[in-house]
N, C-alpha and C positions, 0 to 999 in steps of 0.2 A: 898607444897608454891610455888607460881607462881613468878620469879624472874621481879626485878623492869626492866621496858625498858631502856636502856641506850641512847638510841636518840631518837628522836622527831618520832612518829611512821609515821607522812606525810612523813618526810623526807625519812626515811626508804623502804616507797613504792617506794617514786621516784627512790631511788638508783637500789632497786630490777627490777625495770622496764628499764632504762636505765644504766645498769653497765660501759657500754662505755664509758658513760660521763666522771666518775673517770679516767678510762685508758689514756683518751685523755689530761687529766689535770694532767702537771707535775707535778705542785707544789704541788698538793694533792697526787699523786703517790709517792714522798719524803716523805711526813709527812707520807702516811702509812707505808712506808719502814723503816723511823727513829723508829717509834712508835713498829714494829715489832721486829725492832735489839734491843730496850730498854727492849722490854719484854723475850727476850730472855738469858741478862744477859751480862755482859763485857766478862766473860771467852770463852764465844762461838765465834767463827770467821763464818761471814754467807760470803762463798767464792761467794756464786751468787749475795750478794748485792755488795760487791766488784766488780766482773764482772758488774754489771748493769751500776755502778757509773762509770766504766773505758769505757762503750759504751757509756753511755749518756756525758762525756766530749767528747768524740771521735765524736760523731752527732753535737753536739753544735761547732766543729771544723769547720764538712763540712757543716753545714748551713753557718757560715760566711764565707767562703770559695766560696760558693755559691752565698751569697750574692755580694762580691767584683765582682765575674764575670760578673754578671748579670748587676751591676751597670758600671761597665768597659767597656762593649758591648754596652750598652746605651751611653755612654759619646764617644766612637769611632765611633758608628751609627751618633749621633749629629755633632759630629766634620767632619765627612765625608760629610754631607749635607751641610753643610757650604762653604767648600771647593769646591763642585761641583755649589753651588749659586756663588761663588765668579769668577770661572773658565768661566762659563755662561756671568755674567757682563764683563767680561775682555774681553772677543772674541766680544764683541758689539760696539766699538768707531771704528769708520771710519778714524780717521787719528791718527800720533802719539801723538799730542799736548792732546787732548781728551782723548787716552788712558793712559798717565801718570795723567791728572787731575784725571780722575776716579780711578785710582790705591790709590790715596791719598785723596779721599772721599768715593764714595759706597762701592768698593771694602775692604777698610778700616772699615767701617761700618759691611759689610756682616760677616767679620771675627772676627768681636770685637773687635779691638785692637785701639791704640789709634792714632797709626802715623804708616804709611808706608814709608820708602824711596827707594828710587833706588842708588847705588851708581856704579858710570862706571867707570873705571880708562881712564883716557885721556893724553896723553903728553900737552894736551891744558889747561888741569887743569878747573877752573872756568871761564877762559878767554874764553871757548867753548859758542859759540852764544846762543844754545838750553841750556845749564846748566844755563845762565843768565835768561833764560825768562821761565824757568822752575824750579828754584833755591827752591822753597818750596818743591818740591818732588824729584827733582832730583838733587844729590850731583856728581859734578865730581871729580875726585881725581888723583892725579900723580899714576904714578906706583908702585906698592908694597903697594898700601895703605892698601888694604884689609888682603894683610898677617898680617900687623902690627897691624892693627886693629883689629883680631881675637886672636893675639899673637901667631901666630903658627911658629913654628924654622924653619930654612932653612933645606929641607932635607926631611921633615916629612910629612905624607900624608896629603893633605887635605880634611877635611871633609868638607861634602855638606850643612850639616843643625849644626850649633851651636846653642844650647840654653842656658843661662845664666841671673842670676839675677845681677844688675849694683848696685853699692855704689855711682857713679856719671857718669851722662849720657855726652855722645859727645857732645859736643855743636857744630862741623862741621856737625853734620847730624841730631840732635834734636832742634838744638839753637832755632830755631823759631816756634818750633810746640807750644808753650805755655801748655805743658804737663812738667810733672816731672815723665820721663820715669826711671822704675826700673827693668824693666827685658825685654828681648829681644830676636827675633828668626833674625838667619842672615841666609839666603840662599845664599851660592855661584852659580854663572850662569857662564855657558858654553856659548858663544856669537859666537861660531864658528872659526873655523879655521884662524890665521891671525890677530885675535882682543886680547884685554885686557881683562880683567877676569871681571865681573859684582857682584854686592851683593844685595839682597832684604831685605832691615831690617824692621822686625816687631814689634814696641815698644807700652808698655805697663805702666799704672801707675801701674796695680797688679804686687808685686813683687813675687806673686806663678803663674802669667797665664805661663812662662815659665821659666824651670831650669832644671839643667842637670837631667838626668835618664828618662824625659819624651820620651816619643813615637816620632818620627820624619817621618814614614812614610807618612802621610798624608801632612805635609810641604813639605818633597821632590818630592812628587805629583807635586804639587803647584809649585813648583820650576821649574821643568820638563817643564810644560804644559806655563809658563812663559818665561821660556828662549826663547822656540821656537817661541812665540809670539814676543821677541825682535828680534831675527835673521830675521823674515819677516821686519820689520820694519826697521832693521840696511842695509837690502840687497839693 
């Protein structure tokens, strides 16, 4: 007596013609393995099935890591392109006033931040005529302001780049920006021997744009280019 077919004949022919389609379908393979285990009964331990499950879990972890690495690489490349464009724009102006206005304008737009501020320590403070003229971009501060602003203790090593999230923005720096700054990148500037330090501050309304633990290599590079340009203007 001929046994009744368990699956449709057309489907059976397709499977026989292309068995690799089943092997490439992970959900279908899991269903077949589970059916095989049920057929063997609860008293039989399928070591091959256990090994396959462990290999599958390891493969899933490797794929997730692979996706994370690729995403990080693309993000790093995009950030590098932004920094390069900002550096080229920063080298265009022919005078110091245009240089600083570009910093708070097109350079900030290229870097996709809401505010860019330059802090220069000076014994004249805000009475400095340049600071009065360019007060929207330039903040002249008393000596020691930068260490206090960054919360650095005396004797502690100074970090070139500080990334942090803000609960309240500092009105001395961001007060006239019209933005609600919730994260910032602070880049310490060495303006040359005999000069007080400076600081470049990038502020964002996005609380997650700058936060501790993010990479700072590109910002450190931008800061290095910026401080060299500043030394040229200050010479």
